[in-house]
C-alpha positions in Angstrom: 12.6 11.4 15.9 10.9 12.1 12.6 12.5 10.0 9.8 14.6 8.3 12.5 14.8 5.0 10.6 15.5 6.6 7.1 18.5 4.9 5.6 20.8 7.3 3.7 21.1 5.8 0.2 20.5 8.8 -1.9 18.9 12.0 -0.6 19.6 14.1 -3.6 16.6 16.0 -4.8 14.7 15.8 -1.5 15.5 19.4 -0.8 15.4 22.1 -3.5 18.7 23.1 -5.1 20.6 25.4 -2.7 22.0 28.8 -3.7 25.5 29.8 -2.7 25.2 33.4 -1.5 26.3 35.7 1.2 23.6 36.2 3.8 24.2 34.5 7.2 24.6 36.8 10.2 24.3 34.1 12.9 21.8 32.1 15.0 21.4 29.1 17.3 19.5 25.8 17.7 17.0 25.2 20.5 15.6 21.9 21.8 12.5 21.9 24.2 10.6 18.8 25.6 6.9 18.9 25.1 4.0 17.2 26.9 0.5 16.1 25.9 1.4 16.1 22.3 1.9 12.4 21.6 3.6 11.0 19.6 5.9 14.1 19.6 8.4 14.5 22.4 10.4 17.7 21.5 10.1 20.9 19.7 13.2 21.7 17.6 13.9 25.3 16.5 16.6 27.0 14.6 16.8 30.8 14.7 18.6 32.2 11.7 19.7 35.8 11.5 19.8 37.0 7.9 21.4 40.1 6.4 18.4 41.9 4.9 20.5 44.5 3.1 23.5 42.5 1.8 22.0 39.0 1.7 20.6 37.2 -1.4 16.9 36.6 -1.0 17.3 33.5 -3.2 19.5 32.0 -0.4 16.6 32.1 2.0 15.9 28.4 2.6 12.2 27.4 2.9 13.1 24.2 4.6 16.2 23.1 6.5 17.4 19.7 7.6 18.9 19.2 11.1 21.0 16.1 11.6 21.5 14.3 15.0 24.7 12.4 15.9 26.0 10.4 18.8 29.0 12.3 20.3 31.3 9.4 21.1 31.6 8.1 17.5 29.6 10.6 15.4 27.1 7.9 14.6 24.2 9.3 12.5 20.9 8.9 14.5 18.5 10.6 12.1 17.3 14.0 10.9 14.4 16.4 11.1 13.1 18.8 8.4 12.1 22.2 9.8 9.9 24.7 7.8 9.8 28.4 8.3 7.3 29.4 10.9 8.1 33.1 11.2 10.1 35.8 9.3 10.5 39.3 10.7 12.9 42.2 11.0 14.4 42.5 14.4 14.1 45.9 16.1 16.4 48.3 17.8 16.7 49.3 21.4 15.5 52.7 20.2 13.4 52.2 17.1 14.3 55.7 15.8 18.0 54.8 15.7 18.0 52.6 12.5 20.8 53.8 10.2 19.7 54.4 6.6 20.6 51.4 4.4 23.3 50.3 6.8 22.1 47.6 9.1 18.9 45.6 8.9 18.7 42.1 10.2 15.9 39.6 9.7 15.1 36.7 12.1 13.9 33.6 10.2 12.6 31.0 12.6 12.4 27.3 11.6 10.6 24.9 13.9 8.8 21.5 14.1 7.6 19.0 16.6 9.7 15.8 16.5 9.8 12.5 18.2 12.8 11.1 20.1 12.7 7.5 21.3 14.5 7.9 24.6 15.6 4.2 24.7 17.7 4.9 21.6 19.2 8.1 23.1 20.7 6.6 26.3 24.5 6.9 25.6 26.2 8.6 28.6 28.4 10.6 26.2 25.4 12.5 24.8 24.4 13.7 21.4 24.5 16.7 19.2 22.3 18.5 16.6 24.0 20.3 13.7 23.1 22.3 10.6 25.7 23.6 8.1 25.2 26.4 5.6 27.4 28.6 3.4 28.0 31.4 3.1 28.6 34.2 5.6 28.1 37.9 5.0 30.6 39.0 2.4 31.4 42.3 4.1 32.6 40.9 7.4 35.8 42.6 8.5 37.6 40.2 10.9 37.8 36.9 9.1 39.5 35.7 5.9 37.2 35.1 2.9 33.9 35.6 4.6 31.9 35.2 1.4 33.2 31.6 1.1 33.1 30.8 4.9 30.4 28.5 6.2 28.4 28.5 9.4 27.8 25.7 11.7 24.8 25.7 14.0 25.5 23.3 16.9 23.7 22.1 20.0 24.8 19.3 22.3 22.3 17.6 24.6 22.6 14.8 27.2 21.2 11.2 27.0 17.4 11.2 27.2 17.4 8.1 29.4 19.8 7.9 32.3 20.0 5.2 35.0 16.8 3.6 33.7 14.7 6.8 34.0 13.8 9.7 31.7 16.2 12.6 31.9 14.3 15.9 31.2 16.2 18.8 29.8 15.6 21.8 27.7 18.3 23.9 26.0 18.8 27.5 27.2 16.3 30.1 26.1 18.1 33.2 24.7 17.0 36.8 25.0 15.6 38.4 21.9 18.4 40.2 20.0 18.2 43.7 18.8 19.7 45.2 15.7 21.9 47.6 17.5 25.2 48.9 16.2 28.4 50.1 17.9 29.5 53.7 17.8 33.3 54.0 17.5 34.9 55.2 20.7 31.7 54.8 22.8 31.3 52.1 25.4 28.7 49.5 24.2 26.9 46.6 25.9 24.7 44.0 24.3 22.5 41.4 26.1 23.5 38.0 24.8 22.6 35.8 27.7 19.9 33.2 28.3 17.8 31.6 30.9 17.5 27.9 31.6 14.0 26.4 31.9 15.3 23.6 34.2 17.2 25.9 36.5 20.6 24.6 35.3 23.7 26.8 35.6 24.9 28.6 32.5 28.4 30.0 31.6 29.5 32.0 28.6 32.7 32.4 26.7 33.9 33.7 23.4 35.1 31.0 20.9 36.2 31.1 17.3 33.2 30.5 15.0 33.0 27.2 13.1 33.5 27.2 9.4 32.4 23.6 8.9 32.6 21.6 5.7 30.4 23.7 3.4 31.7 25.8 0.6 30.3 27.9 -2.3 30.4 24.7 -4.3 28.4 22.7 -1.6 26.6 25.4 0.3 23.8 23.3 1.8 24.5 19.5 2.0 21.6 17.1 2.1 22.8 15.8 5.5 25.0 18.1 7.6 28.3 16.4 8.4 29.0 14.9 11.8 32.3 15.7 13.4 34.2 16.0 16.7 36.4 18.8 15.3 34.7 21.2 12.9 37.1 23.5 11.0 37.1 27.0 12.3 37.0 30.3 10.4 40.4 32.0 10.0 40.9 35.3 11.7 42.1 38.2 9.6 45.4 39.9 10.2 45.4 41.7 13.5 42.3 39.9 14.8 42.1 37.0 17.2 39.9 35.5 19.8 41.3 38.1 22.2 40.9 40.9 19.7 37.6 40.1 17.9 36.6 43.8 17.9 39.7 45.9 18.5 39.7 48.9 20.7 40.6 50.3 24.2 38.3 47.6 25.5 38.0 44.7 23.0 34.9 42.6 22.8 34.4 40.5 26.0 31.5 38.5 27.5 30.5 38.3 31.1 30.9 34.6 31.9 27.8 34.6 34.3 25.4 36.9 32.5 26.3 36.6 28.8 26.4 40.4 28.5 28.8 41.6 25.8 31.0 44.7 26.3 33.2 46.6 24.0 34.7 50.0 23.2 35.6 49.8 19.5 38.3 51.8 17.7 37.9 50.6 14.2 35.0 50.7 11.8 33.7 47.4 10.3 31.4 44.4 10.6 32.6 41.9 13.1 31.5 38.3 13.5 31.8 36.4 16.8 30.6 33.3 18.6 29.5 32.8 22.2 29.6 29.2 23.6 26.9 28.8 26.3 27.6 25.7 28.5 24.9 24.1 30.6 25.7 22.5 34.0 23.6 20.5 36.4 24.8 19.5 39.9 28.3 20.6 38.8 28.4 18.4 35.7 28.3 19.7 32.2 25.3 18.3 30.3 25.1 20.4 27.1 26.2 23.4 25.1 25.0 25.8 22.4 27.1 27.8 20.0 25.5 31.1 19.0 27.0 33.2 16.1 26.2 36.9 15.5 27.8 40.0 14.1 28.0 43.6 15.2 28.8 46.7 13.1 30.9 49.6 14.2 30.1 52.9 12.6 30.8 56.6 13.2 27.9 58.2 15.1 26.9 61.7 15.9 28.4 62.4 19.3 26.0 61.6 22.1 27.1 62.9 25.5 25.7 61.3 28.5 23.2 63.1 30.7 24.1 64.6 34.0 22.2 64.1 37.3 22.4 66.0 40.6 20.5 65.9 43.9 19.7 68.5 46.5 18.2 68.4 49.9 15.1 70.6 50.3 15.9 74.1 51.4 19.7 73.7 50.5 21.6 75.1 47.6 24.5 72.7 47.4 24.3 69.6 45.4 24.8 66.2 47.0 28.3 64.8 46.9 28.9 61.0 46.7 30.7 61.1 50.1 27.7 62.8 51.8 25.1 61.0 54.0 21.8 62.8 54.0 19.9 62.7 57.3 16.1 62.9 57.3 14.5 63.4 60.8 11.3 61.7 61.9 9.3 64.9 61.5 10.8 65.9 58.2 9.2 65.3 54.8 11.1 62.5 53.1 11.5 64.2 49.8 14.7 65.3 47.8 15.1 67.4 44.7 16.6 65.9 41.5 18.1 67.9 38.6 19.0 66.1 35.4 20.0 67.6 32.0 21.6 66.7 28.7 23.7 68.9 26.3 22.2 67.0 23.3 19.1 68.9 22.3 16.0 67.0 21.1 16.5 64.1 23.5 14.5 62.9 26.4 16.0 62.5 29.9 14.6 59.8 32.2 15.5 59.2 35.8 15.0 55.9 37.7 16.0 54.7 41.2 17.8 51.4 41.7 17.9 50.2 45.3 21.3 48.8 46.5 20.7 47.7 50.1 16.9 47.5 50.1 14.2 46.2 47.8 10.8 47.2 46.6 9.4 50.4 44.9 8.3 52.3 48.0 9.2 55.6 46.4 8.1 58.1 43.7 9.9 60.3 41.2 7.7 63.0 39.8 8.0 63.7 37.0 10.3 60.9 35.8 11.0 62.2 32.3 11.3 65.4 30.2 12.5 66.4 26.8 15.5 68.7 26.3 14.5 71.2 23.6 16.8 74.1 24.3 19.8 75.1 26.3 18.9 75.4 29.9 16.2 72.8 29.8 16.4 70.2 32.5 14.4 67.6 34.4 13.4 69.0 37.7 11.9 66.1 39.7 11.1 65.3 43.3 12.1 62.0 44.9 9.9 61.1 47.8 10.6 58.0 49.9 7.7 56.0 51.1 6.6 55.7 54.7 8.3 52.3 55.1 11.7 53.4 53.7 13.5 53.9 57.0 16.9 53.1 58.4 15.7 50.3 60.7 19.1 48.8 61.3 20.9 52.2 62.0 22.5 52.2 58.5 21.7 54.6 55.7 19.6 53.6 52.7 21.8 53.2 49.6 20.5 53.6 46.1 21.5 54.8 42.7 19.8 57.6 40.8 20.3 56.8 37.1 19.7 59.3 34.4 19.4 58.1 30.8 18.8 59.6 27.4 17.3 58.2 24.3 20.3 58.6 22.2 21.5 56.3 19.4 22.2 53.5 19.2 21.7 53.0 22.9 20.9 55.3 25.8 23.8 57.0 27.7 23.7 56.9 31.4 24.9 58.9 34.4 24.7 57.3 37.9 24.7 59.1 41.2 25.0 56.8 44.3 23.1 58.3 47.2 23.2 57.5 51.0 20.2 58.6 53.1 19.8 58.0 56.8 16.0 58.1 57.5 15.3 58.3 61.2 12.8 55.5 61.8 9.5 56.2 63.4 8.8 54.4 66.7 6.5 51.4 66.4 4.9 50.4 69.7 3.9 46.8 70.3 0.2 46.2 70.0 -1.8 44.6 72.8 -4.6 42.1 73.1 -6.8 41.0 75.9 -10.3 39.5 76.6 -13.1 40.4 79.0 -13.3 36.8 80.2 -12.5 36.7 83.9 -9.1 35.2 84.5 -9.2 34.0 80.9 -10.8 30.8 82.1 -14.3 29.3 82.0 -16.2 26.1 82.5 -19.0 25.6 80.0 -21.9 23.2 80.4 -22.9 21.3 77.3 -25.8 23.0 75.6 -25.0 26.4 77.2 -23.2 29.2 75.4 -20.1 31.1 76.5 -19.5 34.5 75.0 -16.7 37.0 75.6 -15.0 39.8 73.7 -11.5 39.9 72.3 -10.0 43.4 72.3 -6.9 44.5 70.3 -5.2 47.9 70.3 -2.3 49.6 68.6 -1.1 53.0 70.1 0.3 54.0 66.7 -3.0 53.5 65.0 -1.4 51.0 62.7 -3.2 48.4 60.7 -3.4 45.3 62.9 -4.5 41.7 62.3 -6.1 39.5 64.9 -6.6 35.7 64.6 -7.4 32.8 66.9 -5.9 29.3 66.9 -6.8 26.3 68.9 -3.9 24.2 70.3 -4.2 20.9 68.6 -7.6 21.4 67.1 -9.5 23.5 64.7 -12.0 26.1 66.1 -14.4 25.5 63.3 -14.4 21.7 63.7 -15.5 22.2 67.4 -18.1 24.8 66.7 -16.2 27.7 68.1 -16.9 31.0 66.4 -14.5 33.9 66.2 -14.3 36.5 63.4 -10.7 37.6 63.3 -9.6 40.1 60.7 -7.9 43.4 60.1 -8.5 46.8 61.7 -6.8 50.1 62.1 -5.8 50.9 65.7 -8.7 49.1 67.5 -10.2 45.7 67.1 -13.2 44.2 68.9 -14.9 40.9 68.1 -16.9 38.3 70.2 -16.0 34.7 70.7 -18.8 32.3 71.2 -19.1 28.5 71.8 -21.9 26.2 72.7 -20.3 22.8 73.3 -22.2 19.6 72.7 -21.9 16.2 74.4 -19.3 15.0 71.9 -16.9 17.8 72.9 -16.8 16.9 76.6 -13.3 15.6 77.4 -10.8 15.4 80.2 -8.4 17.9 78.6 -9.0 21.6 78.5 -9.5 23.5 75.3 -6.7 26.1 74.9 -7.3 29.0 72.5 -4.6 31.5 71.6 -5.5 34.9 70.3 -2.8 36.7 68.3 -2.4 40.4 67.3 0.1 41.4 64.7 1.3 44.8 63.5 3.2 44.4 60.2 4.0 48.1 59.6 6.8 48.4 57.1 7.7 44.7 57.5 8.7 45.2 61.2 6.5 42.6 62.8 5.3 43.4 66.3 3.1 40.8 68.1 1.2 40.1 71.3 -1.0 37.2 72.3 -3.5 36.2 75.0 -4.5 32.6 75.9 -7.9 31.4 77.0 -8.6 28.1 78.7 -12.0 26.5 78.4 -13.4 23.3 79.9 -16.5 21.6 78.6 -18.6 19.9 81.3 -21.8 17.8 81.4 -24.8 19.5 82.9 -26.3 18.4 86.2 -29.6 16.9 85.5 -32.3 14.4 86.6 -32.6 11.6 83.9 -35.8 11.6 81.9 -38.3 8.7 82.0 -40.2 6.9 79.4 -43.4 4.7 79.7 -46.2 3.3 77.6 -49.9 3.1 78.2 -49.8 -0.7 77.9 -51.0 -2.7 80.9 -48.5 -5.4 80.0 -45.4 -4.8 78.0 -45.4 -8.4 76.8 -48.0 -9.0 74.1 -49.0 -12.2 72.2 -51.3 -11.9 69.2 -52.7 -14.9 67.2 -53.5 -14.3 63.5 -56.2 -16.4 61.8 -55.6 -15.1 58.4 -59.1 -13.5 58.0 -59.2 -10.7 60.5 -56.7 -7.8 61.2 -55.6 -7.2 64.8 -55.2 -3.7 66.0 -52.4 -2.6 68.5 -52.5 1.0 69.8 -50.7 2.6 72.7 -48.9 5.8 73.6 -45.2 6.2 74.3 -44.6 9.1 76.8 -41.3 10.6 77.8 -41.0 13.1 80.7 -38.1 15.2 82.1 -38.6 16.7 85.5 -36.0 19.5 84.7 -38.0 20.5 81.7 -34.8 19.9 79.6 -34.8 19.3 75.8 -35.3 15.6 75.3 -35.4 13.1 72.5 -37.6 10.1 72.1 -36.6 7.4 69.6 -36.9 3.6 69.2 -34.5 0.7 68.5 -35.9 -2.6 67.3 -34.6 -6.2 67.8 -36.1 -8.0 64.9 -37.8 -6.5 61.8 -37.9 -2.8 61.4 -41.1 -0.7 61.6 -41.3 0.0 57.9 -41.2 -3.7 56.9 -44.0 -4.4 59.4 -46.2 -1.5 58.5 -45.9 0.1 62.0 -46.8 3.8 62.3 -44.7 5.6 64.9 -42.4 8.7 64.9 -39.3 9.6 66.9 -39.7 13.1 68.3 -37.8 16.0 70.0 -39.3 18.2 72.6 -38.9 20.0 75.8 -40.1 18.5 79.1 -42.7 16.0 77.8 -43.2 14.1 74.6 -46.1 11.8 73.6 -45.8 9.8 70.4 -48.8 7.4 69.6 -48.0 3.9 68.4 -50.4 2.3 65.9 -50.2 -1.1 64.1 -52.8 -2.9 62.0 -51.5 -6.4 62.1 -52.2 -9.0 59.5 -50.5 -12.2 58.2 -47.9 -10.1 56.3 -46.3 -9.2 59.7 -45.3 -12.9 60.2 -42.9 -12.5 57.2 -43.6 -16.1 56.2 -42.9 -17.5 59.7 -45.1 -19.4 62.1 -43.9 -17.2 64.9 -42.5 -13.7 64.7 -41.0 -11.9 67.6 -40.3 -8.2 67.9 -38.7 -6.3 70.7 -39.0 -2.5 70.7 -36.8 -0.4 73.0 -38.3 3.1 73.4 -35.5 5.4 74.5 -35.4 8.9 75.8 -32.4 11.1 76.6 -31.9 14.7 77.6 -29.0 17.0 76.6 -27.2 16.9 79.8 -24.3 14.7 78.5 -24.4 12.8 81.8 -23.8 9.1 81.4 -27.2 8.3 83.0 -29.1 10.7 80.8 -31.0 7.8 79.2 -34.2 5.8 80.1 -35.6 2.8 78.2 -38.9 0.9 78.2 -39.1 -2.3 76.2 -42.2 -3.7 74.6 -42.1 -7.4 73.5 -44.5 -8.5 70.9 -45.0 -12.1 69.7 -47.1 -12.8 66.6 -48.3 -16.4 66.0 -50.0 -18.1 63.2 -53.3 -19.9 64.4 -52.7 -23.6 64.9 -54.9 -25.9 62.7 -55.4 -29.6 63.4 -55.2 -31.7 60.2 -55.7 -34.9 62.1 -59.3 -35.7 61.0 -61.1 -38.9 59.9 -64.2 -38.3 57.8 -66.9 -41.0 57.3 -66.7 -43.2 54.2 -70.3 -44.3 53.6 -73.4 -42.5 52.5 -77.0 -43.8 52.3 -79.3 -41.1 50.9 -82.6 -43.0 51.4 -84.3 -40.4 53.5 -84.1 -42.2 56.8 -82.2 -39.4 58.4 -79.0 -41.5 58.7 -76.0 -40.9 56.5 -78.3 -39.1 54.0 -75.4 -36.9 52.9 -71.6 -36.6 53.1 -70.0 -33.8 55.1 -66.8 -33.2 57.1 -67.5 -31.4 60.3 -63.9 -31.3 61.5 -62.3 -29.6 58.5 -59.3 -27.7 59.9 -59.8 -24.0 60.6 -58.2 -21.5 58.3 -55.0 -19.7 59.4 -52.4 -17.4 57.7 -50.8 -20.1 55.6 -53.5 -22.8 55.1 -57.0 -22.0 53.9 -59.8 -24.3 52.7 -60.1 -24.0 48.9 -62.4 -26.8 47.5 -63.6 -30.4 47.6 -64.2 -32.4 44.4 -65.8 -35.8 43.9 -65.0 -38.2 41.1 -66.6 -41.5 39.9 -64.5 -44.5 39.3 -63.9 -43.4 35.7 -62.4 -40.1 37.0 -65.3 -38.0 36.0 -66.1 -35.0 38.3 -69.5 -35.4 39.7 -69.5 -32.7 42.4 -67.5 -29.6 43.4 -67.9 -27.1 46.3 -65.8 -24.2 47.7 -67.9 -24.1 50.8 -66.2 -25.7 53.8 -69.8 -26.5 55.1 -70.7 -28.4 52.0 -73.3 -31.4 52.0 -73.0 -34.0 49.2 -76.3 -35.8 48.8 -75.3 -37.8 45.7 -78.4 -37.0 43.9 -79.0 -39.1 40.7 -75.8 -41.0 41.2 -75.6 -44.8 41.0 -74.5 -47.0 43.8 -70.8 -47.5 44.0 -67.5 -46.1 45.2 -66.7 -42.4 44.7 -63.4 -40.6 45.3 -62.8 -37.1 46.6 -59.9 -34.5 46.8 -60.0 -32.0 49.7 -57.7 -29.1 48.8 -56.1 -26.5 51.1 -53.6 -23.7 50.3 -50.6 -25.9 50.6 -52.0 -29.4 51.3 -54.4 -31.8 49.6 -56.2 -34.8 51.2 -57.7 -37.7 49.2 -60.3 -40.3 50.2 -63.2 -42.4 49.1 -66.9 -42.8 49.9 -69.2 -45.8 49.4 -72.6 -44.9 48.0 -75.4 -47.3 49.1 -79.2 -47.0 48.6 
């Protein structure tokens, strides 16, 4: 929590000097967990109701400080300072009912995001948040010394960590209060309940408001006091928890809804407190005390409106013991008459269902203004098509007439029972035009049939199809279900492929549903389909090669060309495919040009390959097996044919076992006049002749040639021993030659 680790040494002066004044009407604290707002974990809010007429404006705090305590020992856990975030006058149920200079209440909302470290709030006994302030409204009737009585705003909450895990909980969210007042002698209700964001159960009871430890001398302590037993206000003479607002029906609260009820007999301003307790799984986890005050005044008498009902064509008004019967052929409309003896008011009529739900009805018009004697609301109530007595029992509803009198509307309620004879609803039907609702379908062939739905009542119908244990779309089955009125017609199509051939049948259920007025009527029809392979003669594949085993020797200088055609035939003239699978390198890495093809009856795909040393992929011998495969679409196990071509590529073999002469006598006698090597190894893909170089005994180069047919005649060189280096791509040979003259 913000300031959680602040040590209380001296807090004087941290909050501006407080004013002791009469101003507090009531209010409550709220605590709400937040997410995605790190480091904050909760939003704390205090709603303060302020007397805008009798309150001292100087007592309106700009900042308040809430204190947090542990319940078991009132140990101080920390505090949070909340600024004002909104300030507004609360309205009335009827905005025109505000009494002049009598009642006006302001809602001041204080709020701030705060941080609770849940590992520090794990005590099973829980915690509470409190704020104390003096003083209450000086004109309160039912307590002693209200102008020196304090208020305690109190909220108890459970441990934030329980059994090693986070315990999420939000305090109750109360309904927005109105500034309504009570008219003496008139029944009055006031919504004072709440909802729980976590779905917890809430109960309500009246309790004596807390007075707390504040006083006119210490109206706003720096840190509210922690306590297990706050002092309570003292009821005035004749008042008590059972008689907070006296009258024929003293103030009470509905323990389940929080609605307040009272019929008051005495004028005055009355303060009260409602304790809202929060339960989860039968265990109490928190509570909120909410103070407020209501004023009883003398009002101009406001009589409640009156409402009546007549059947069409009849003169007598409906009596609460009657049951109106509406036949199938009759119009389902009734006449409403509502009036009010108070002129200048509006009368409104609504219908509230008792044993049915929905708003399948109209009231026209629903409201009128009573301007003179004899004015009345003449309206027509028409029940919708689907409001019928399906179960043999009458429909029960309340017709409620209300005015816009002050401070709250007055009501008159007429409970009505109407037996509406239900219209017949025939069951719809569905069928197909597929013979016996069964078909065998060959792969690659389409089946098509129509699905027909009908409703004799011409109701809206819905048709859908479902495969048993499979999805229609996943298996390529096409059917456009949907909605129609009275009649439905849509085709079903399917072209199975080889992957959909199986031992089990395909079962498709077609459903038709009539949902008129929520009375569901259904029918269905089932179709059985079997996917079969097609009877077919297997295709064949051949090549134009004379021999399917080929050996090619590469010498490193010339490309080799390999061309042939691959031909697939199907005697049934079926759709066929022609493709290849290789054992060894793939076509792309070898530079082979060939394309797989689809066709009907016959396919010819030329094979072309310009072969050079790259195809060896740095090997002396490279083998490649190509399986040319054709298949038809019959889905038969023997729908394939294959022809294999085996290609072996070899690097040309070169013999490096040679012995050149080692003497040269360039004297013109025709014998050993030059030095040459006739048996230099032939070039291949990996070894090629590059050069021969001669050196004298001092290592000086005396001759060089890159011609494998060189002739060294030693022109101008002295007699002696010479050395040579014969270089190939990867190898080098060295030798010597004796020069004689």
